[in-house]
BASE-505690 format. One line per 2 residues: number of its first residue (from 0); for each residue x, y, z of C-alpha. Coordinates in steps of 0.02 Angstrom, whole numbers, plus 50000, padded with zeros to 5 digits. Example, Ala and Ser with C-alpha at 12.3 -4.5 7.8 and 13.67 -1.06 7.14 Angstrom:
<pts>
0 = 50615/49775/50390 ~ 50684/49947/50357;
</pts>
This chain:
<pts>
0 = 51553/49966/49379 ~ 51474/50036/49535;
2 = 51451/49956/49704 ~ 51325/49973/49844;
4 = 51362/49925/50021 ~ 51524/49889/50112;
6 = 51669/49795/50035 ~ 51738/49630/50096;
8 = 51797/49606/50274 ~ 51948/49706/50325;
10 = 51896/49861/50230 ~ 51844/50026/50302;
12 = 51661/50056/50345 ~ 51570/50186/50243;
14 = 51555/50350/50339 ~ 51391/50445/50342;
16 = 51361/50550/50187 ~ 51372/50712/50284;
18 = 51541/50659/50353 ~ 51623/50630/50185;
20 = 51648/50815/50155 ~ 51653/50879/50334;
22 = 51795/50999/50369 ~ 51830/51004/50184;
24 = 51884/51185/50194 ~ 52070/51216/50213;
26 = 52125/51209/50396 ~ 52201/51381/50383;
28 = 52198/51511/50520 ~ 52270/51642/50402;
30 = 52214/51700/50231 ~ 52342/51628/50112;
32 = 52429/51731/49980 ~ 52385/51632/49823;
34 = 52506/51724/49710 ~ 52644/51614/49641;
36 = 52820/51657/49700 ~ 52864/51730/49530;
38 = 52734/51865/49560 ~ 52741/51884/49750;
40 = 52932/51900/49740 ~ 52941/51981/49569;
42 = 53122/52023/49532 ~ 53200/51921/49671;
44 = 53128/51756/49609 ~ 53190/51789/49434;
46 = 53364/51832/49498 ~ 53371/51668/49595;
48 = 53327/51572/49438 ~ 53451/51663/49327;
50 = 53590/51635/49454 ~ 53546/51450/49469;
52 = 53555/51460/49658 ~ 53471/51291/49666;
54 = 53512/51142/49556 ~ 53326/51107/49533;
56 = 53225/51262/49488 ~ 53075/51190/49580;
58 = 53169/51211/49744 ~ 53160/51400/49724;
60 = 52971/51391/49700 ~ 52953/51282/49855;
62 = 53072/51379/49968 ~ 52985/51473/50109;
64 = 53024/51658/50139 ~ 53053/51709/50320;
66 = 52939/51861/50308 ~ 52799/51937/50207;
68 = 52842/51957/50022 ~ 52826/52147/50025;
70 = 52945/52162/50173 ~ 53068/52039/50098;
72 = 53069/52131/49932 ~ 53106/52294/50022;
74 = 53255/52213/50106 ~ 53314/52138/49943;
76 = 53304/52300/49846 ~ 53404/52387/49982;
78 = 53533/52249/50005 ~ 53574/52226/49821;
80 = 53635/52406/49811 ~ 53784/52361/49920;
82 = 53945/52319/49826 ~ 53974/52164/49932;
84 = 53798/52095/49905 ~ 53789/51906/49883;
86 = 53626/51839/49816 ~ 53671/51665/49874;
88 = 53699/51725/50052 ~ 53539/51828/50049;
90 = 53438/51677/49994 ~ 53519/51566/50126;
92 = 53477/51695/50259 ~ 53296/51729/50211;
94 = 53230/51564/50141 ~ 53198/51396/50221;
96 = 53190/51240/50116 ~ 53035/51136/50152;
98 = 53061/50976/50247 ~ 53055/50831/50126;
100 = 53028/50655/50186 ~ 53163/50567/50089;
102 = 53133/50402/50005 ~ 53240/50302/50125;
104 = 53134/50151/50159 ~ 53241/50018/50243;
106 = 53220/49848/50163 ~ 53263/49678/50228;
108 = 53373/49572/50114 ~ 53233/49455/50063;
110 = 53095/49584/50047 ~ 52992/49567/49889;
112 = 52918/49705/49785 ~ 52745/49686/49861;
114 = 52816/49719/50035 ~ 52909/49869/49965;
116 = 52748/49944/49898 ~ 52657/49918/50062;
118 = 52802/49994/50159 ~ 52812/50144/50042;
120 = 52633/50198/50080 ~ 52695/50265/50246;
122 = 52847/50346/50167 ~ 52744/50434/50034;
124 = 52595/50480/50145 ~ 52577/50655/50215;
126 = 52468/50705/50362 ~ 52341/50848/50349;
128 = 52436/51008/50316 ~ 52460/51151/50435;
130 = 52471/51314/50342 ~ 52645/51387/50341;
132 = 52655/51575/50320 ~ 52717/51631/50149;
134 = 52735/51453/50084 ~ 52680/51406/49909;
136 = 52605/51245/49979 ~ 52415/51237/49969;
138 = 52361/51159/50135 ~ 52255/51003/50123;
140 = 52135/50948/50261 ~ 52158/50760/50245;
142 = 52299/50634/50231 ~ 52365/50606/50055;
144 = 52500/50515/49956 ~ 52632/50608/49855;
146 = 52719/50533/49702 ~ 52894/50540/49777;
148 = 53063/50619/49743 ~ 53051/50803/49697;
150 = 52861/50789/49692 ~ 52822/50819/49875;
152 = 52643/50882/49854 ~ 52479/50808/49792;
154 = 52465/50793/49603 ~ 52302/50777/49509;
156 = 52306/50638/49380 ~ 52448/50544/49467;
158 = 52334/50520/49616 ~ 52205/50415/49522;
160 = 52334/50281/49480 ~ 52406/50289/49655;
162 = 52230/50264/49724 ~ 52213/50103/49625;
164 = 52350/50031/49734 ~ 52267/50097/49892;
166 = 52107/50011/49840 ~ 52199/49849/49802;
168 = 52285/49861/49970 ~ 52117/49897/50055;
170 = 52180/50065/50120 ~ 52007/50136/50093;
172 = 52018/50274/50223 ~ 52174/50345/50141;
174 = 52097/50331/49968 ~ 51940/50418/50028;
176 = 52043/50556/50109 ~ 52128/50590/49943;
178 = 51960/50609/49856 ~ 51907/50729/49994;
180 = 52067/50829/49970 ~ 52027/50844/49785;
182 = 51850/50900/49827 ~ 51921/51026/49950;
184 = 52025/51107/49814 ~ 51875/51116/49698;
186 = 51776/51200/49836 ~ 51913/51328/49871;
188 = 51984/51363/49698 ~ 51847/51308/49577;
190 = 51952/51168/49505 ~ 52086/51041/49549;
192 = 52253/51121/49510 ~ 52398/51029/49429;
194 = 52466/51005/49606 ~ 52443/51076/49779;
196 = 52553/51230/49755 ~ 52505/51410/49720;
198 = 52605/51409/49560 ~ 52496/51267/49493;
200 = 52331/51359/49519 ~ 52325/51433/49344;
202 = 52298/51261/49265 ~ 52229/51089/49304;
204 = 52274/50916/49237 ~ 52183/50780/49142;
206 = 52011/50771/49229 ~ 52016/50605/49322;
208 = 51908/50661/49469 ~ 51755/50570/49404;
210 = 51855/50408/49395 ~ 51914/50437/49574;
212 = 51732/50447/49628 ~ 51700/50286/49530;
214 = 51840/50203/49626 ~ 51774/50263/49794;
216 = 51597/50208/49748 ~ 51659/50030/49727;
218 = 51680/50029/49916 ~ 51563/50164/49982;
220 = 51421/50132/49860 ~ 51311/50258/49770;
222 = 51326/50385/49911 ~ 51494/50434/49837;
224 = 51410/50503/49680 ~ 51279/50605/49772;
226 = 51403/50667/49901 ~ 51526/50733/49773;
228 = 51397/50792/49646 ~ 51431/50978/49683;
230 = 51616/50952/49652 ~ 51586/50850/49495;
232 = 51476/50991/49430 ~ 51606/51123/49473;
234 = 51741/51021/49387 ~ 51635/51013/49229;
236 = 51596/51199/49236 ~ 51782/51238/49247;
238 = 51826/51137/49093 ~ 51677/51202/48993;
240 = 51689/51386/49040 ~ 51640/51493/48890;
242 = 51560/51354/48788 ~ 51395/51447/48763;
244 = 51472/51601/48684 ~ 51636/51554/48602;
246 = 51628/51587/48415 ~ 51650/51451/48283;
248 = 51831/51431/48232 ~ 51897/51502/48395;
250 = 51936/51454/48574 ~ 51914/51520/48749;
252 = 52017/51446/48891 ~ 51990/51256/48882;
254 = 51847/51262/48756 ~ 51866/51254/48566;
256 = 51722/51275/48445 ~ 51768/51207/48275;
258 = 51708/51299/48118 ~ 51563/51176/48100;
260 = 51505/51215/48277 ~ 51572/51060/48364;
262 = 51627/51091/48543 ~ 51789/51008/48598;
264 = 51921/51038/48733 ~ 52103/51083/48735;
266 = 52235/51107/48870 ~ 52266/51283/48933;
268 = 52346/51388/49069 ~ 52281/51557/49123;
270 = 52458/51626/49138 ~ 52581/51657/48996;
272 = 52743/51677/49093 ~ 52884/51554/49130;
274 = 52831/51415/49247 ~ 52890/51445/49425;
276 = 52950/51266/49442 ~ 53052/51276/49280;
278 = 53088/51461/49267 ~ 53263/51466/49189;
280 = 53224/51320/49073 ~ 53070/51407/49004;
282 = 53165/51568/48972 ~ 53297/51470/48876;
284 = 53164/51377/48776 ~ 53072/51536/48727;
286 = 53236/51617/48673 ~ 53254/51483/48540;
288 = 53087/51526/48459 ~ 53042/51665/48339;
290 = 52865/51668/48408 ~ 52812/51792/48543;
292 = 52882/51727/48708 ~ 52714/51733/48796;
294 = 52645/51609/48669 ~ 52787/51488/48703;
296 = 52764/51505/48890 ~ 52577/51474/48876;
298 = 52605/51317/48772 ~ 52737/51253/48894;
300 = 52614/51277/49036 ~ 52474/51193/48938;
302 = 52593/51051/48902 ~ 52616/51030/49088;
304 = 52428/51021/49109 ~ 52422/50870/48993;
306 = 52528/50771/49117 ~ 52641/50727/48970;
308 = 52773/50859/49003 ~ 52845/50846/48879;
310 = 52814/50743/48723 ~ 52836/50753/48535;
312 = 52645/50752/48533 ~ 52650/50937/48573;
314 = 52796/50989/48460 ~ 52759/51060/48288;
316 = 52919/50987/48216 ~ 52913/50830/48324;
318 = 53079/50858/48413 ~ 53113/51040/48461;
320 = 53035/51099/48624 ~ 53026/51280/48568;
322 = 52901/51228/48432 ~ 52776/51173/48564;
324 = 52596/51217/48518 ~ 52490/51125/48646;
326 = 52347/51250/48644 ~ 52317/51212/48460;
328 = 52285/51028/48492 ~ 52131/50927/48537;
330 = 52204/50781/48634 ~ 52134/50605/48637;
332 = 52126/50577/48824 ~ 52052/50747/48869;
334 = 51912/50733/48742 ~ 51862/50560/48802;
336 = 51878/50603/48987 ~ 51754/50747/48967;
338 = 51611/50631/48912 ~ 51655/50515/49057;
340 = 51629/50664/49172 ~ 51464/50699/49084;
342 = 51410/50518/49107 ~ 51456/50525/49291;
344 = 51354/50684/49312 ~ 51206/50600/49227;
346 = 51220/50453/49346 ~ 51236/50565/49500;
348 = 51086/50672/49451 ~ 50986/50515/49419;
350 = 51026/50454/49594 ~ 50969/50623/49662;
352 = 50804/50606/49569 ~ 50840/50749/49449;
354 = 50787/50659/49291 ~ 50794/50814/49183;
356 = 50978/50850/49220 ~ 51018/50665/49209;
358 = 50944/50657/49034 ~ 51031/50817/48981;
360 = 51204/50757/49032 ~ 51174/50585/48957;
362 = 51133/50670/48792 ~ 51286/50784/48804;
364 = 51394/50631/48832 ~ 51322/50545/48679;
366 = 51355/50699/48572 ~ 51532/50719/48639;
368 = 51577/50536/48610 ~ 51511/50549/48432;
370 = 51614/50707/48402 ~ 51771/50633/48477;
372 = 51753/50478/48370 ~ 51731/50581/48213;
374 = 51876/50699/48247 ~ 52005/50593/48337;
376 = 51988/50424/48252 ~ 52111/50405/48108;
378 = 52052/50263/47996 ~ 52211/50260/47892;
380 = 52324/50237/48043 ~ 52199/50129/48139;
382 = 52220/50232/48297 ~ 52157/50381/48395;
384 = 52266/50531/48352 ~ 52273/50709/48420;
386 = 52194/50841/48309 ~ 52267/51011/48263;
388 = 52113/51122/48266 ~ 52205/51269/48187;
390 = 52257/51168/48035 ~ 52102/51059/48032;
392 = 52197/50895/48024 ~ 52265/50754/48130;
394 = 52443/50764/48194 ~ 52579/50642/48142;
396 = 52616/50565/48312 ~ 52553/50393/48362;
398 = 52550/50379/48552 ~ 52494/50265/48692;
400 = 52345/50380/48715 ~ 52260/50278/48579;
402 = 52210/50153/48715 ~ 52114/50281/48820;
404 = 51946/50262/48728 ~ 51958/50074/48758;
406 = 51997/50104/48941 ~ 51841/50214/48953;
408 = 51739/50090/48848 ~ 51699/50219/48715;
410 = 51777/50131/48564 ~ 51679/50019/48447;
412 = 51728/49834/48434 ~ 51798/49869/48261;
414 = 51904/50011/48328 ~ 51964/49905/48473;
416 = 52021/49771/48351 ~ 52113/49899/48246;
418 = 52195/49977/48398 ~ 52251/49807/48461;
420 = 52340/49774/48296 ~ 52418/49948/48294;
422 = 52481/49930/48471 ~ 52558/49759/48435;
424 = 52645/49822/48280 ~ 52703/49994/48334;
426 = 52701/50021/48522 ~ 52732/49853/48607;
428 = 52915/49830/48654 ~ 53015/49710/48762;
430 = 52969/49801/48924 ~ 52793/49859/48885;
432 = 52714/50001/48786 ~ 52816/50152/48733;
434 = 52736/50323/48757 ~ 52754/50370/48572;
436 = 52841/50303/48419 ~ 52955/50455/48415;
438 = 53133/50431/48478 ~ 53280/50548/48502;
440 = 53168/50694/48548 ~ 53250/50708/48719;
442 = 53078/50718/48798 ~ 53027/50597/48934;
444 = 52856/50557/48862 ~ 52930/50482/48704;
446 = 53017/50320/48661 ~ 53108/50231/48737;
448 = 53009/50270/48894 ~ 52857/50178/48957;
450 = 52744/50242/49096 ~ 52633/50154/49222;
452 = 52469/50244/49179 ~ 52480/50193/48996;
454 = 52514/50011/49039 ~ 52367/50007/49160;
456 = 52244/50088/49039 ~ 52301/49973/48898;
458 = 52285/49814/49001 ~ 52114/49862/49067;
460 = 52056/49927/48898 ~ 52103/49771/48801;
462 = 52029/49659/48934 ~ 51863/49750/48919;
464 = 51857/49713/48733 ~ 51907/49531/48750;
466 = 52090/49545/48698 ~ 52145/49453/48854;
468 = 52306/49380/48785 ~ 52368/49549/48725;
470 = 52325/49625/48894 ~ 52418/49485/48982;
472 = 52567/49508/48866 ~ 52578/49695/48902;
474 = 52562/49662/49089 ~ 52697/49527/49088;
476 = 52821/49634/48991 ~ 52793/49786/49103;
478 = 52799/49684/49263 ~ 52959/49602/49203;
480 = 53038/49772/49172 ~ 52980/49852/49335;
482 = 53013/49705/49450 ~ 53176/49664/49361;
484 = 53234/49843/49391 ~ 53178/49830/49572;
486 = 53280/49672/49596 ~ 53435/49766/49544;
488 = 53402/49934/49626 ~ 53281/49903/49769;
490 = 53166/50046/49716 ~ 53020/50081/49599;
492 = 53037/50225/49477 ~ 52931/50356/49389;
494 = 52963/50286/49214 ~ 53064/50151/49127;
496 = 53159/50122/48966 ~ 53054/49983/48890;
498 = 53151/49968/48726 ~ 53325/49918/48785;
500 = 53335/49728/48800 ~ 53444/49746/48954;
502 = 53373/49804/49120 ~ 53460/49955/49194;
504 = 53457/49976/49383 ~ 53426/50161/49348;
506 = 53273/50126/49240 ~ 53354/50203/49087;
508 = 53419/50374/49037 ~ 53257/50462/49084;
510 = 53254/50617/48976 ~ 53155/50776/49007;
512 = 53182/50918/49128 ~ 53238/50826/49285;
514 = 53329/50666/49340 ~ 53242/50499/49365;
516 = 53128/50503/49518 ~ 53103/50359/49639;
518 = 52954/50314/49746 ~ 52841/50308/49647;
520 = 52656/50330/49677 ~ 52576/50278/49512;
522 = 52704/50142/49477 ~ 52672/50067/49649;
524 = 52483/50077/49633 ~ 52464/50003/49461;
526 = 52596/49868/49488 ~ 52501/49807/49640;
528 = 52343/49801/49536 ~ 52430/49702/49398;
530 = 52508/49580/49521 ~ 52337/49544/49595;
532 = 52263/49513/49423 ~ 52408/49416/49349;
534 = 52481/49304/49485 ~ 52554/49190/49352;
536 = 52652/49334/49276 ~ 52707/49386/49450;
538 = 52780/49214/49478 ~ 52865/49218/49309;
540 = 52958/49379/49347 ~ 52999/49320/49525;
542 = 52913/49437/49646 ~ 53058/49465/49765;
544 = 53210/49573/49801 ~ 53353/49454/49837;
546 = 53486/49587/49867 ~ 53460/49764/49808;
548 = 53642/49810/49833 ~ 53710/49661/49736;
550 = 53800/49730/49581 ~ 53745/49668/49412;
552 = 53868/49589/49292 ~ 53910/49682/49133;
554 = 53840/49647/49010 ~ 53679/49569/49071;
556 = 53621/49410/48984 ~ 53483/49425/48854;
558 = 53301/49431/48907 ~ 53154/49342/48834;
560 = 53003/49432/48761 ~ 52935/49467/48935;
562 = 53087/49561/48998 ~ 53143/49414/49106;
564 = 53318/49344/49105 ~ 53314/49194/48990;
566 = 53372/49066/49116 ~ 53377/49042/49305;
568 = 53568/49037/49307 ~ 53573/49209/49227;
570 = 53458/49275/49362 ~ 53570/49203/49496;
572 = 53719/49299/49426 ~ 53653/49455/49509;
574 = 53563/49378/49658 ~ 53624/49299/49816;
576 = 53627/49110/49789 ~ 53559/49082/49963;
578 = 53393/49165/49923 ~ 53248/49047/49892;
580 = 53155/49086/49732 ~ 52986/49037/49804;
582 = 52852/49156/49739 ~ 52760/49258/49867;
584 = 52575/49211/49885 ~ 52463/49334/49796;
586 = 52304/49393/49879 ~ 52148/49357/49776;
588 = 52064/49503/49691 ~ 51903/49546/49784;
590 = 51740/49504/49696 ~ 51640/49661/49661;
592 = 51458/49679/49610 ~ 51403/49775/49457;
594 = 51276/49914/49444 ~ 51158/49947/49302;
596 = 51164/50105/49201 ~ 51031/50187/49308;
598 = 51123/50150/49470 ~ 51023/50001/49536;
600 = 51146/49876/49607 ~ 51145/49694/49556;
602 = 51273/49576/49634 ~ 51350/49498/49479;
604 = 51512/49403/49509 ~ 51660/49481/49421;
606 = 51730/49372/49284 ~ 51907/49336/49338;
608 = 52045/49365/49212 ~ 52127/49197/49180;
610 = 52313/49192/49220 ~ 52422/49194/49067;
612 = 52530/49043/49028 ~ 52715/49051/49065;
614 = 52801/49141/48922 ~ 52902/49045/48795;
616 = 53088/49072/48811 ~ 53166/49182/48678;
618 = 53316/49295/48669 ~ 53234/49434/48571;
620 = 53059/49504/48576 ~ 52947/49459/48432;
622 = 52792/49549/48375 ~ 52646/49445/48440;
624 = 52523/49376/48314 ~ 52357/49462/48291;
626 = 52227/49413/48418 ~ 52040/49402/48397;
628 = 51931/49440/48548 ~ 51933/49292/48665;
630 = 51791/49170/48637 ~ 51764/49161/48823;
632 = 51786/49347/48850 ~ 51691/49418/48998;
634 = 51527/49503/48960 ~ 51526/49689/48937;
636 = 51508/49797/49091 ~ 51335/49858/49134;
638 = 51290/50001/49021 ~ 51432/49969/48899;
640 = 51395/50032/48724 ~ 51335/49912/48592;
642 = 51420/49908/48425 ~ 51359/50067/48343;
644 = 51301/50079/48166 ~ 51408/50172/48042;
646 = 51352/50334/47966 ~ 51435/50464/47857;
648 = 51539/50584/47960 ~ 51556/50769/47930;
650 = 51730/50838/47928 ~ 51794/50967/48049;
652 = 51859/51101/47930 ~ 52016/51201/47961;
654 = 51993/51323/48102 ~ 52024/51508/48104;
656 = 52187/51556/48189 ~ 52101/51651/48326;
658 = 52140/51724/48493 ~ 52112/51638/48658;
660 = 51954/51736/48688 ~ 51807/51708/48569;
662 = 51769/51822/48425 ~ 51624/51942/48432;
664 = 51539/51870/48280 ~ 51531/51708/48185;
666 = 51669/51698/48054 ~ 51650/51617/47885;
668 = 51695/51434/47873 ~ 51864/51397/47798;
670 = 51937/51554/47719 ~ 51975/51674/47858;
672 = 52102/51814/47858 ~ 52240/51806/47987;
674 = 52178/51855/48160 ~ 52230/52001/48262;
676 = 52325/51987/48425 ~ 52246/51881/48561;
678 = 52152/51971/48699 ~ 52177/51917/48879;
680 = 52108/51748/48928 ~ 51995/51828/49055;
682 = 51904/51933/48926 ~ 51720/51884/48932;
684 = 51670/51785/48778 ~ 51553/51864/48655;
686 = 51378/51795/48650 ~ 51348/51666/48516;
688 = 51208/51539/48500 ~ 51267/51360/48518;
690 = 51210/51233/48389 ~ 51088/51112/48463;
692 = 51166/50962/48378 ~ 51322/50901/48291;
694 = 51378/50995/48136 ~ 51288/50972/47971;
696 = 51321/50808/47882 ~ 51350/50882/47709;
698 = 51533/50922/47741 ~ 51662/50817/47651;
700 = 51748/50690/47763 ~ 51938/50686/47749;
702 = 52021/50526/47693 ~ 52092/50485/47863;
704 = 51925/50487/47953 ~ 51809/50338/47972;
706 = 51620/50349/47981 ~ 51563/50406/48151;
708 = 51476/50278/48260 ~ 51303/50314/48322;
710 = 51299/50364/48504 ~ 51242/50228/48622;
712 = 51068/50247/48690 ~ 51131/50222/48866;
714 = 51297/50301/48916 ~ 51426/50171/48969;
716 = 51451/50163/49155 ~ 51624/50165/49233;
718 = 51700/49996/49267 ~ 51797/49927/49413;
720 = 51984/49964/49419;
</pts>
């Protein structure tokens, strides 16, 4: 949904269009060395990692040398020849650790979680950067919010979910500044890197920039689309680089052309060395594999670009990190975010009066949605599943990413119904949605962990298709887990164990490459959004922090299906009895107008989501019954796709095991000899004509694919957060 004109009172006025991007260039007086530390300090950086000078390898990548890399390397090479040389002393003498604003927000005893979130904006906000010589930090010209903990820089896809909270809190200026920082990086580097560090420049993250512009347009109006059109176009060009000449059955950077000619996207990193922020870990992982080490490094880096670093989704055997093969996978969220970017470009060009480009991008979006439906929808498992383009088949991992097409309003009603049933049966746990069904992988993006972005996209997605009770159920369970943990610890965390029936003050065991992080940007932002939409659930889980330092009894009493202690007496066992359990008033969600698919605004009142009833008391979670779309479900957003007609779908045959750069000629379809070694990613792709339409329909559809829906005549427009 788009919005023209200013928001409700108390919000920031819309600046002039020419002011939105003013001073967008980095405020740097010096030309910055954009080499990552592993290259600028080649030899020394590796020695620091191997010696484990720092507990967290990321600290070495963030540490600031006291002089130019060439001069420092000369000193190092001379000093290490001495018999009494101490690497630890040398590092302490020549490196400065960046100042990190610790998460030390001081709470009052009766402060509730809403006050915590509001107070944490200041703790997590960073002023415009001043360039520091020889630092890996990429300076940003405007104020921004970091996730928290070890993540002390701006991160790409995290920021969208953080910005939801800024919008809900009417911190529009700060939200707008973050969009401008993203645009600044596109202008300087050609894309938004994984994060604002030099060692993140070789990759990006899931492309949420178009959704950020949607969010800003809800306050600033249509000027947001026309203002950021150049950056939206550059973002698209980055992700689609090489599409016109990559050969069928091969890939180039982020682009994959399947043997039938269909263009899709994968995750990629232009470097194939250990990640600077995880250098010793990557060396150890590659040592466990029989594959060439550079392939493992590339796949680890591409796995980081997904934002799911790491998950069984990317592991060939489902549990061993050294089997990671991210670059061979077409992921659900990436291949539905790309058509959203295409739709946004169509809308922006239409606003600019460029009807030809608007029509072209609208058509590209229709084709991409149709292809994504055909390739990523698994009829047998009733879910969207990642696709292995090398093998020509779906993977075996069911994940929370199956809700993303619903979140983006690109699923059919029939698919939404199927996904709702799959989620209830396989992913919904006592504390919310698990990331994947896979457990015991040791990776943080697997069960038992749940993550704020997945809960938000699921709640919004199911609401948009009329499954209001399921959305409310997910929200209540997640809010119970997050707020319950907050009541015991006084902090919000990066992720949570949503399977254990007992709430841990630490959020769970965590898993992955680093300890549990507190703060936390996207948890804060989405929780605030859910509390505003579900005040009844907020009251149920008691929006307060009675005493963060009060120890919990062991064991904790059982919880009901919503993650809430099953009786008030049990709650009082770990709270101060003097605290009043009066719920904090919840601010009403602002009413926002809708905009038609061609950008003309029409003030249509937003249908408010009805509060869910108080949950029934139970000691163990039960699988909810199947739910049909609500009879009084809100109407579809302007431009939402109608139920498409079914048609036979061509299969995407098994792809040739090719190099990262495209082949010089079109290979035969399914029976290709093994490829030769991969050329460098920067090798220009060979010229190949691109098919004008989707692949021919005479291919045999595999059993796990459903008929592809016809593309909607009008691309769906983004909805309000």
